[in-house]
C-alpha positions as CSV (number, residue, x, y, z in Angstrom):
1,M,95.0,40.3,24.3
2,A,93.3,40.2,27.5
3,T,93.2,38.2,30.5
4,L,91.2,37.0,34.1
5,G,93.0,34.8,36.0
6,A,93.5,31.7,34.2
7,V,91.7,32.5,31.0
8,Q,92.8,34.7,28.0
9,V,91.6,35.8,24.8
10,D,94.7,35.7,22.3
11,R,95.2,37.3,19.0
12,D,94.0,34.6,16.6
13,E,90.8,34.3,18.6
14,L,89.9,38.0,18.1
15,A,91.1,38.2,14.7
16,R,88.8,35.0,13.8
17,Q,85.9,37.3,15.5
18,L,87.1,40.4,13.5
19,E,87.0,38.1,10.1
20,S,83.3,37.0,11.1
21,L,82.0,40.6,10.8
22,P,80.7,42.4,7.7
23,P,83.5,45.0,6.6
24,E,81.5,47.9,7.6
25,A,80.9,46.4,11.3
26,R,84.6,45.7,11.4
27,A,85.6,49.0,10.3
28,Q,83.1,50.5,12.9
29,L,84.7,48.0,15.8
30,K,88.2,49.0,14.9
31,G,87.3,52.8,15.8
32,N,85.3,52.1,18.9
33,R,87.5,51.2,21.6
34,A,84.8,51.1,24.3
35,G,82.9,48.4,22.1
36,L,86.1,46.4,21.6
37,D,86.7,46.6,25.2
38,Q,83.5,45.3,26.2
39,W,83.6,42.4,23.9
40,L,86.9,41.3,25.2
41,R,85.3,41.5,28.8
42,A,82.4,39.6,27.5
43,R,84.3,37.0,25.8
44,L,86.6,36.7,29.1
45,A,83.3,36.0,31.3
46,E,81.9,33.6,28.9
47,K,85.3,31.7,29.0
48,A,85.6,31.7,32.7
49,L,82.2,30.5,33.2
50,V,83.0,27.6,30.8
51,E,86.0,26.8,32.8
52,Q,84.2,26.7,35.9
53,A,81.5,24.3,34.5
54,R,84.2,21.9,33.6
55,A,85.7,22.4,37.1
56,Q,82.4,21.1,38.3
57,G,82.2,18.3,35.8
58,W,79.3,19.8,34.2
59,P,80.0,18.4,30.7
60,E,79.7,14.7,32.0
61,R,76.2,15.1,32.5
62,P,74.2,12.8,30.8
63,E,72.2,14.8,29.0
64,L,74.6,17.3,28.0
65,K,76.8,14.4,26.3
66,R,73.6,13.2,24.3
67,A,73.2,16.9,23.5
68,F,77.0,17.3,22.2
69,Q,76.7,14.0,20.4
70,A,73.7,15.0,18.6
71,A,75.0,18.5,18.0
72,Q,78.6,16.7,16.6
73,E,76.3,14.4,14.5
74,R,74.5,17.3,13.2
75,I,77.7,19.2,12.3
76,V,79.6,16.2,10.6
77,L,76.3,15.4,8.3
78,Q,76.0,18.8,7.0
79,T,79.8,19.4,6.1
80,Y,80.2,16.1,5.0
81,L,76.8,16.4,2.8
82,D,78.2,19.8,1.4
83,S,81.1,18.5,0.3
84,V,80.1,15.5,-1.7
85,S,77.1,17.4,-3.0
86,R,79.0,20.9,-3.9
87,A,78.4,22.1,-7.2
88,P,81.7,22.4,-9.7
89,D,83.3,25.9,-9.6
90,D,82.4,26.5,-13.1
91,Y,78.8,25.9,-12.6
92,P,76.5,27.5,-13.9
93,A,77.6,28.4,-17.0
94,E,76.7,31.6,-19.1
95,A,74.1,30.0,-20.9
96,D,72.6,28.5,-17.8
97,L,72.4,31.8,-16.2
98,R,70.8,33.5,-19.3
99,A,68.3,30.7,-19.6
100,A,67.3,31.5,-15.9
101,Y,67.3,35.2,-16.4
102,E,64.6,34.5,-19.3
103,R,62.5,32.2,-17.1
104,A,62.8,34.8,-14.0
105,R,61.5,37.7,-16.3
106,P,57.9,37.9,-15.2
107,Q,59.3,38.4,-11.6
108,L,61.9,40.8,-12.7
109,A,59.2,43.3,-14.1
110,Q,59.1,46.5,-12.7
111,P,55.8,48.5,-12.9
112,A,55.9,51.9,-14.6
113,L,56.3,54.7,-11.8
114,Y,54.8,57.9,-11.8
115,R,56.2,61.1,-10.2
116,V,53.0,62.9,-9.2
117,S,52.1,66.1,-7.5
118,Q,48.8,67.3,-6.2
119,I,46.8,70.4,-4.5
120,F,44.4,68.8,-2.4
121,L,41.5,70.6,-1.0
122,A,39.2,69.0,1.9
123,A,35.5,68.6,1.3
124,P,34.3,65.6,2.8
125,L,31.2,63.9,0.7
126,G,27.9,65.2,2.5
127,D,28.9,68.4,3.0
128,N,27.0,70.0,0.3
129,E,28.2,73.5,1.0
130,A,31.8,72.7,1.4
131,V,32.0,70.4,-1.7
132,A,30.6,73.4,-4.1
133,A,33.2,75.8,-2.6
134,A,35.8,73.4,-2.9
135,R,34.8,72.4,-6.4
136,R,35.0,76.1,-7.3
137,Q,38.4,76.6,-5.7
138,A,39.6,73.2,-7.4
139,Q,38.3,74.6,-11.0
140,D,40.2,77.9,-10.3
141,L,43.5,76.5,-9.5
142,A,43.8,73.8,-12.2
143,R,43.1,76.8,-14.7
144,R,46.0,78.4,-13.1
145,A,48.3,75.6,-12.8
146,Q,47.7,74.5,-16.5
147,A,48.6,78.2,-17.8
148,P,51.8,78.4,-19.5
149,K,54.8,78.8,-16.9
150,A,52.5,78.3,-14.0
151,D,54.3,77.3,-11.0
152,F,52.7,74.5,-9.8
153,A,54.8,73.7,-6.8
154,A,54.1,77.6,-5.6
155,L,50.3,77.0,-5.7
156,A,50.4,73.6,-3.6
157,K,52.2,75.3,-1.1
158,S,50.1,78.1,-0.8
159,H,46.8,76.5,-1.2
160,S,47.1,72.3,-0.7
161,Q,45.6,71.1,2.6
162,D,47.5,68.0,2.5
163,A,49.9,68.2,5.1
164,S,52.2,65.4,4.3
165,T,53.1,66.8,0.7
166,R,52.5,70.6,0.5
167,A,56.0,71.7,2.1
168,Q,57.4,69.8,-1.0
169,G,55.3,71.5,-3.4
170,G,52.8,68.9,-3.6
171,D,55.3,66.2,-4.5
172,I,54.0,62.5,-3.9
173,G,57.3,61.2,-5.3
174,Y,57.5,58.1,-8.0
175,V,54.6,55.8,-7.4
176,P,53.4,52.6,-9.7
177,L,49.8,53.6,-10.6
178,A,48.2,50.8,-8.2
179,Q,49.4,52.8,-5.3
180,L,47.3,55.6,-6.2
181,T,43.7,55.9,-5.3
182,P,41.3,54.3,-7.9
183,E,40.2,57.8,-8.5
184,M,43.6,59.1,-9.5
185,R,44.5,55.9,-11.8
186,P,42.4,57.0,-15.0
187,V,43.2,60.7,-14.6
188,V,46.9,60.2,-14.0
189,E,47.6,57.3,-16.6
190,P,46.7,59.4,-19.9
191,L,49.0,62.3,-19.0
192,K,52.4,63.5,-20.5
193,P,55.0,64.6,-18.4
194,G,54.4,68.2,-17.4
195,E,50.8,68.1,-17.7
196,V,47.9,69.3,-15.1
197,A,44.8,67.1,-14.9
198,A,41.4,68.7,-14.4
199,P,40.1,68.5,-10.6
200,V,39.3,64.9,-9.6
201,Q,37.2,64.3,-6.7
202,S,37.5,61.5,-4.1
203,A,35.6,61.0,-0.8
204,A,37.9,63.2,1.1
205,G,37.8,66.0,-1.2
206,F,39.5,67.4,-4.4
207,H,42.8,66.7,-6.1
208,I,44.7,68.8,-8.5
209,L,47.4,66.6,-10.1
210,K,50.5,67.0,-12.0
211,L,52.4,64.1,-13.8
212,V,56.1,65.4,-13.1
213,D,58.1,62.5,-14.5
214,L,57.1,58.9,-16.0
215,R,59.4,55.9,-15.5
216,P,57.9,53.3,-18.1
217,A,57.5,49.7,-17.2
218,S,60.9,48.0,-17.3
219,V,62.5,44.4,-16.5
220,T,65.5,44.6,-14.0
221,P,68.8,44.3,-16.0
222,Y,70.7,41.0,-16.3
223,E,74.1,42.2,-15.0
224,Q,72.3,43.3,-11.5
225,V,70.5,40.0,-10.9
226,K,73.6,37.9,-12.5
227,D,75.4,37.2,-9.0
228,E,72.0,36.3,-7.3
229,L,70.8,34.1,-10.4
230,R,74.3,32.2,-9.7
231,A,73.9,31.9,-6.1
232,A,70.3,30.4,-6.6
233,L,71.1,28.0,-9.0
234,R,74.2,26.9,-7.3
235,T,72.1,26.2,-3.9
236,Q,69.4,24.5,-6.1
237,R,71.8,22.1,-7.7
238,Q,73.4,21.3,-4.6
239,E,70.2,20.7,-2.7
240,L,69.3,18.2,-5.7
241,A,72.9,16.4,-5.3
242,A,72.3,16.0,-1.6
243,R,68.9,14.4,-2.1
244,A,70.3,12.3,-4.9
245,Y,73.2,11.1,-2.5
246,L,71.3,10.3,0.0
247,E,68.8,8.3,-1.7
248,G,71.7,6.5,-3.1
249,L,72.8,5.4,0.1
250,L,69.5,4.1,1.2
251,N,69.0,2.3,-2.2
252,A,72.7,0.9,-2.0
253,G,71.4,-1.6,0.8
254,T,68.5,-3.5,2.0
255,V,66.5,-1.1,4.7
256,S,64.7,-2.8,7.5
257,I,62.4,-1.2,10.1
258,D,61.6,-3.2,13.5
259,G,57.9,-1.9,13.5
260,A,57.4,-3.7,16.7
261,A,60.5,-1.6,18.3
262,L,58.9,1.7,16.7
263,N,55.6,1.1,18.1
264,A,57.4,0.5,21.8
265,A,59.4,3.5,21.3
266,F,56.4,5.4,21.1
267,D,54.6,4.1,23.9
268,Q,58.1,4.4,26.0
269,S,57.8,8.3,25.1
270,A,54.0,8.7,25.7
271,A,54.4,7.3,29.2
272,A,57.4,9.3,30.0
273,A,55.2,12.3,29.2
274,S,52.3,11.5,31.1
275,A,54.5,10.5,34.1
276,Q,56.1,14.2,34.6
277,P,53.2,16.0,35.4
278,A,52.8,13.7,38.4
279,V,56.5,13.8,39.5
280,A,56.2,17.5,39.7
281,A,52.9,17.5,41.6
282,R,55.0,15.5,44.2
283,A,58.0,17.6,44.4
284,P,58.3,19.7,47.5
């Protein structure tokens, strides 16, 4: 597929790289020749650098050998432990999934969502004249908004002083009651969809509120979380099996720990750590 001197990237390596990507990223890369060329160039540079390091005997350095051995042990340990503790393919059964769903119901509960629109008139507390004028205007707008066939959105676009919602006809969107200000909550909660409440005052001013729609509280359906629950139960089962397997290995024989050698190892590491600054200070 690509070469740089003696190093190359073959078709199989590219295929493995593409298979490791999410489908969306793979599709984007397929149509992005410049991005694909960039990846090939970067991979060639990496492989050339590795070959250069090998030519200089870099992998034979003692610290790298220890790192290689530690990495190999971690990979062998994890993959082998995964193989001996893997949950059966048919786990969990449908009954286990249903039971897990029932236990998770409190966490899957969705609060009621209120779609609210507002007309806001600024009137900071302390400015009595501004508060009185805003109150009169709010009461007039509320009466107009409560009239049959009233166009609340048009009134909001014409009179609301909330820049973030005015262009949308005052629409705040769907929010749980807890996200509304404390002054709004007792006003909005008893409203029925389509109703407009009397003006409510906050520290910032007056709000004329309309409940546009209400989505009752609910629980996320079982089918939506079934796959997630299955993955969680399988992971939990495998973790427990792995722990039990390791404990079984320890219990199968007699564990002996040399306390003196353990203390000596700590003393040695402490001495090495304390010596490092001194060595650095003597360096030219």
